[in-house]
Each structure stands twice: as structure tokens, then as C-alpha cells.
N, C-alpha and C positions, 0 to 999 in steps of 0.2 A: 559632486566628488567623482574622481576618476576611479574606475574599477578594472584595471588592466588584467588582473588574474581571473576574475569572474567572467570577463568577456573574452578570454583567450580560448583557443581551440583545444580539444582533447579527444582521445579515441577510447571508446569502450568496446571491447571485443573487436568485431570487424567494422564498427560504425564510427565514422569521423564526425564529431560534433563541432559546430562553429563557435560555441560558447558553453559555459558551465551552469547556465540558468535553466534548471529543470522544472517542469510542471509536475508537482507532487500528485500522488494518487489521492483523489478527492471524491468521497461518497456524495453523490448529488441526487440519486433516487428519482431519475426521470425516465427510466426504461418503460417500455410498453408491456401490456399483458403477456405473460409467458416469460418474463424477464428478458425480453428481446430489445436491443437498442433500436431506436427509431430515428426519424429524420431530424428531430430536435437535437438528439445527441450528436448526430453527424455534424450539424452546424456548430455546436458548442466546441467540439474538438478541432474542427477545421479552423475556427476563429483563432484558436490558441496555438496552432502549428506555426512554427517559424522556420525559416530556411536554415537547416543544419542544427535545429534544436531538438531536445528530447522531451516527450510527454510520457508519463506513466499513467496508465488507465486507472479509473476508479476500481475499487475492489470488486472482483468478479467471482460469482459463486460457482463452485466446482461440483456441487452435489445438491440433490433435491432436499437434503436435510440441512443445507449450509447457509440459508439466508436468514438474516436477522433484521433486515430493513426493506420494507415494501418499496418496490421500485428500483431495487438494485439489479443490475444485469447479471446474466449467467452465461456459462459456456459448458453446461452439463448435458446439453443435447444438440444435435446437428441443426435444428431449426434456428438456433441462436447465432450460427456462423454468419449468415448473410448480412445481418445488421452490423456486426463487428467489421466485416469485410468492407462495408461502405465507409466506415469510420477510418480504417487504416488507409484506404485508397485516398480519402480526402486529405489525410495528414501527409501522405507521401506526395500528393499533388502540390502541396505547399513547400516541399523540400524538407519536411520534418521526419522524425523517427518516433515510434511509439512502442513501448513495452506493455505487455499485458500483466496486470497484477491479479493473482489468483488467491482466493481465501475461502475459508469456511468459518462461519460465525461461532460454531460450537454452542456453548451454553448461553451466549448472548443472542438468544432467539426466543420464540414463543410458540406454543403448541398450535396457534392459529396459522402459523407459517410452515408447519411440518406436515409431511404426508399423512393423511388420515387423522390429523389432529394429535399425533403422538408427541411424546416428550422430546425436547431438544436433547442433543447428545454432547458429551464432554468426556474428558479422561476419567473423571471421578465425580460422584454426586456430592458436591460441597456447596453448602448454602452460601449465597453471595448476593450483593446488591447490584443488579444490572437492569438494563432496559432494552427493549426492542421497539421497532416501529412497524405497526400493523395497520390494518384498515381503520382501527380505532385510534390511531395516533401513537404517541409515545406511551408505552405501558411497561409495567414491570415484567421482566422475563418470568416465564413459568418454570416450575421445577424440572430439572433435567436428570438424565440417567447416564451411568457410566457405559462406555463402549466396550464390547467384547473384543478380545485380541484379534479375532478374524475380521471384525468390523473395522478395526484400525487399519489392518492391511488392505482392506477393500477401499478405504478412503485414500490411501497412497495411490492406488490405481485410479481413483477419481481425479486426483491432481494430474496424473500422467495423461488421462484421456482429455481433460480440459486443455492441457498444454498442446496436445495434438490438434485439437480444434483451433487453438490460437494460431498454430502454424498454418492451418488451412485458411484462417481468416486474414492472413497477411501481416501479422505483427512482426516486429523486428527482434523481439526477445520476450522473456517472461521474468517477472519479479514475484517471488513467493512471499506472501505476507505472513511473517512470523511474529507480529507485534500486536499492540492495541487490545490485548486481552481476548483475541479470537482463538480458534481451536489450537493452532500450533503453539501459541504463547501459553495457552492453558496446559499443554503438555510440558512445556519447558519449566514452568515455575512451580515450586512445591507447595505454594499456597492453594493451588487448584489441582495438582496432580498428586493423588494419594495412592496410586497404583502400586502393586507389588509384583507385577509381571515384567515382561521384557521392555515395557514402555514406562516404567515408573520406579522410583526409589533413588538410585544414584543419579548424578548429573548425566553421566553417559547414557543411561537408560531413558531419562526424560528427554534428552536431545535426539534420541533415535528417530522419533516421528518426523521431525524436521529434516534430519539427514537422509532418511529414506525417501522423503518427498523430493528433496533436492536431487538425489541420485536418479529418481524416476523422471523428473523434468529434464535433467541433463541427457538422459537416454533419448529424448525426443529432439532437443535443441542443440546439444553440445554445450560445454561449460561456459564458453565465452559469450553466450547469449542468454545466460541465466543469472539472476540476481536474487538476493535474499534481503528482506527487511526485518530489522530487530528493534526493540525498544528496551535497551538495558536499564533504563530508569523509569519505565512506564508503570503507572498504577491504574490506568484507565481499565474499566471492567472489573474493579476490585481485585487487581492483580498484586501479588506479593511473593517474595522468595526469601528464604532464610539466609542466602549468601549470593546475591545477584552478581557480584563481581566475579566470583568463581564460576558461576553458571555461564555468564555471557563471554568471559574470556575463553572458557573451554569451547564454546560454540564457535567463536571466531577462529580459534586455533584449528578446529576441525574443518572449517570452511576454507581456510587459507590455501591448502594444497590443491583445492579444486580449480583454482584460477578462474573464478567467476567474473562476470562482466563488472560487477561492483557489489559492495555491501552497503545497504541503506540503513542508516541509524537515526532514530528519533531522539531528539534531545528532550530533557525533562521540562517541557512546558505544559503538557497535559497533566492535570492533577485530578485524581479520582475520576469522576464522570463529567468533569467540566474543564474548561480551558481558562487558565489564568491570563487575562489580557495584559496585566501589568507586570508579569514576571519578566525580569531581564534575561536576555539570552546568555546562557552559561553552558557552553558546549562540552560538558564533562564526559558524555558518552563517547564521542569521537576521540577525545584525548585518551581515554582508557583503552578503547579497542585498537587504536593505532599501534599501540605497543605489542599487539598480538596478531595483527593482520597486515600483511604487506601489499595487498591488492588495492584497487581503487575503493575509496569510501565516499559515499554520498551522505550529507548531513541534512536534516530537516527539523523544523520546529521554531517558528517565529522569527526567522532571519529577515533582516533588512539587507539591502544591497551592501551597506557598509559593514555589517557584521559578517555577511557572507564573504566579502573580500578579506576580512581579518582571519577567518578560520582557514581559508584557502592559503593565505600567505604563511600562516603558522604551520601548515603542512599536516594538520589533523584531518582534513577532508580534501577531496579532489573535485567534487561537484556539490551544489547546494540545491535542494528542492524547495520551491516556494508554493504555498497553498492559497491562503486567503487573497494575497495580492494578485495571483494568477486568475482567481475567480473573477475579480473586479476589473482586471486589466488584461484583456486578451492579447495585447501587444506589449506585455511586460518587458521582455528583453530589450525592445527598442526604446521603451521609456527609460530603462536603466542606462542604456548606452548614451542617450542624448540628454540625460538629466531632467527628464520631463516629470511633472507632478503625477501622482497616482490617483485614480478614482477611489473613492471610499467604498468599502464592501458593505453589504446588507446581510447581517447574520440571519435575519428572519427568513430569508429565501434560500439559505444554503441547502436545506434538505427537502426534496420533493417539491411539487408544484408545476408551474408552467414555464414559459420562456422568461418570465419576470425574474430578474436576479440570476438568469442562466445565460441567455444569449443576447440580452439587451444592454449589456455594459458597453459604453462607447469606446471606440479606438480614439487615440489622441487627436487625430485630425478632425474627428467628428465633434469633439468637445471643445476644441480650440476656438 
């Protein structure tokens, strides 16, 4: 099938992209001790860099309290900069662009991953059903505690500092991860935010943490190289809100005047703590937010080349992020362009491990 819109050029901020096939942020958990990217990660990203294409990095931890997945990389200290710089240089050498995704896991963590074995942090102490990945494998998250207001403000500074390190590491922009039940999402949704201070209660107060972080990152990068990711329909991490449409349309309306690089929206394919492989793509999030946001929108969530073309032609999104297919097909944009078959992905090797299921997927010419 022809995909003229998906394969057409577009500009995000100062960056001209040759096509709209974006590599989604994908947690792979292959960093080295100290949450430092190593040579294996350099190879992985270099394989998937395409001339004029955009990669969004895997979720990168901004604080020593922020990791919920053993093997996830960080940018909370300067020792982590060189590993990321090797990655950005490898992507740029292939003519690609790469944005840094920053996150904090919040309550989706475990005391084994916290400094001195302390409790994970969250906006409020609310019992929930969640998991973390530790040296013992996938385990239930341990009880968490509510952050003090001064601690919340300090975390905003952690995002700013990580953004500064990302600039030093040679990234082309920053995406703030405000979805998937991680800390920012926990502040946004009233199922997890029961605060009564400046960061809880009304929609405006619950959105403050995200907006403060966005302003902090913009102070480093400028708005045209900063993006935000949201999951308006997401329930991953036991997330829920009493009025999600009002919440996320408010957030979109607050972000619109900032003239961001793009707004990244996750469509409702992730259910609870699992992924529904059979769920048809139904891009309701982009349809909703488009009415309240006039900047570039990136959609993600189980898209095929065909459904990506459809949402672009409908005008509800401007770019589409691909996850599993980019894992298994390092040359995905070329395969779409030439109508070539896709490699099958191996879910068992998604999280952690070695080069198996990471850098050993063949390019088309190797499998032909």
C-alpha cells in the first residue's frame, strides 16, 4: 500500500525530518551498572537511525529516587553523559535526530531500587496494584510515601538538571514523559493524587507539577525543542481519574501557547498492566486533543503503516511513533517505503538481557 503522507517530510522545531515514522520511546533495560549507556545501546540506536528520521530515547531517569526498572539508563549525574553522547553521535552520523525522554517512576518502584532502601515516592500514599523490575525480576512495588512540597520543587530541578545534561550529551530535544502511570501522571490524575496543597485538588493544581517541569526544561532548551507525552486514556499502573476528558483537555490548552516541538499522545491500547494484542486501533485520544491543541501531535499505540496513514490523512496527528515494529525492524522506514515484509518481534526479549532480541534483528537485505 502507498503511504504518501506517512513518508512525507515535516519540520519539528528547527529540525527537518524526511518522514513521519518515529521510533517510539522503548524501555529496553540494557544499561550498564550505574545506569550508564554502554556499547550495546550505542549499536542498538545506531541501527535504527535513518537519514532524516526521529528517534525518541527510552525513558531516562532524572533522580536517584526515580528508577523502577533495573537496567534503565539515567541522566541524574555527569558520569552518565559520555554514554549518551556516544549514542547521539552515532545517530547523527547516520543522519538521524534523537530526543531525550525524561521520567521519574514515582510509586512504580521498589525499596530495593531506592537510596538506602527507603520507600518510593509519589504525590500521595494510595494503595495500588503495580510492579517494578529489580534484581529479583518482576516484583510487586513496595509501599510508597507522599512527597513534601519542598521535595516536589526539588524534583522539578532534577528534571531541569537532567535536561542540561541531555544538552551536554548532544541530544536534539527533550520529551517529558507525563504518561504510563509514572510520577507526572500520578500527579495529574485524581486516583493517585489526593493532595490538598499547591500540587493537588483542582485540575489546575494537579497539572502544576507537569507545567512547572515543562517550564524548567524550556528554560534549558527553548520551547521548540521540548515535547510532552500524555496518555489521556491510559490505565497502566492502576491509573484513573474522575474526569479524564476535562483533565487532559485542560493540560492540552495550557501547553498549546508554549509552542512545543510536539505533543505525544498514547492511544488506549495499554489496558491495566498488560497490552491487549488484539485491540483494534481506535485513535480517540488524538481526536479529542486535536480540538484543544493547535500544534504538532504525535500519536502512538499499536499503529500499522496503514492506520498511521489514516490518522495522518484525517488530520488528527502529524507524526506516528512505532514501538514493537521498530524493535524487530531496525530499517522500519525503508520497509514501509518499499512494501517489504516485517520481522516478527519476540516479546520475551523486550525487557533486559543481552544482544538477543536487541541488536540481532536482521535488516531486510540480510533476511532476503
